[in-house]
C-alpha positions in Angstrom: -11.8 16.7 26.6 -13.4 16.3 24.0 -11.0 18.2 21.5 -8.3 16.3 22.8 -9.9 13.0 21.9 -10.6 14.0 18.3 -6.9 15.5 17.9 -6.0 11.9 19.0 -8.5 10.1 16.9 -7.1 12.7 13.8 -3.2 11.5 14.2 -4.4 7.8 14.5 -6.4 8.2 11.4 -3.4 9.9 9.5 -0.9 7.6 10.3 -2.9 4.8 8.2 -3.8 7.1 5.2 -1.1 7.6 2.8 -0.2 11.0 2.5 -0.3 13.0 -1.5 3.6 13.8 -1.3 4.0 9.8 -0.8 2.0 8.5 -3.0 3.3 11.5 -5.6 6.4 9.8 -5.0 5.6 6.5 -5.4 3.3 7.6 -8.8 6.5 9.0 -10.4 8.7 6.0 -9.7 6.3 3.3 -11.0 4.6 5.0 -14.0 4.8 4.2 -17.6 4.0 7.6 -19.1 3.2 11.1 -16.9 -0.7 10.1 -16.6 -0.3 6.9 -15.9 -2.5 5.9 -12.4 -3.6 2.3 -13.0 -1.1 0.3 -14.2 -0.3 -3.1 -12.6 3.0 -1.8 -11.4 1.5 1.5 -9.7 -1.3 -0.4 -8.4 1.3 -3.0 -6.5 3.4 0.2 -5.3 0.5 1.6 -3.8 -1.1 -1.4 -2.3 2.6 -2.5 -1.2 2.5 0.9 0.8 -0.9 0.9 2.0 0.1 -2.6 3.5 3.2 -1.1 5.1 1.3 1.4 7.3 -1.5 -1.0 8.3 1.0 -3.2 9.5 2.6 -0.7 11.4 -0.9 0.2 12.9 -1.9 -3.2 13.7 1.4 -3.4 15.9 -0.1 -1.0 18.4 -3.4 -2.1 18.0 -3.3 -6.0 18.1 -7.5 -6.1 18.9 -7.8 -4.6 16.1 -9.9 -7.2 14.1 -11.6 -4.9 11.4 -8.2 -3.5 10.2 -6.8 -6.8 9.9 -9.5 -7.7 7.9 -8.3 -5.4 5.1 -4.7 -5.7 5.6 -5.7 -9.5 4.2 -7.9 -7.6 1.5 -4.8 -5.7 0.6 -2.4 -8.3 0.7 -4.9 -10.7 -1.5 -5.1 -8.0 -3.7 -1.6 -7.3 -4.4 -1.0 -11.3 -5.0 -3.3 -11.2 -7.9 -1.8 -8.3 -9.2 1.6 -9.8 -8.9 0.3 -12.8 -10.1 -1.5 -11.1 -13.3 2.3 -9.0 -13.7 4.2 -12.8 -13.8 2.0 -14.4 -16.2 1.9 -11.5 -18.3 5.7 -9.6 -18.1 7.9 -11.4 -16.4 10.8 -8.8 -16.5 8.0 -6.3 -15.0 7.3 -8.8 -12.6 10.8 -9.0 -11.2 11.7 -5.5 -11.3 8.5 -4.6 -9.4 9.7 -7.4 -6.9 13.4 -5.9 -6.6 12.2 -2.3 -6.4 9.8 -2.7 -3.5 11.7 -5.6 -1.9 9.0 -8.3 -1.6 10.2 -11.9 -1.7 7.5 -13.4 -3.6 
């Protein structure tokens, strides 16, 4: 019985984690150059994926207040990065918004 609970726990945790393949595809589509992993565009795209996954988790687990707090923190971090990108390079900002389907 403990094994079954452990397996279920593993499944729930895997739903909230970005897989390596997903992360690589996001990096490839938003990178400025081959070794770019920290530009604002890449960070915003990765945060958007995490926010999407966490939102799906919270639809199933409505009383998970700790995850909700984490979701709010991720959304605030993405908002700040979007504001930075908007003030420094408006064209890249619009491109990121359109590609991610964000209404900001």
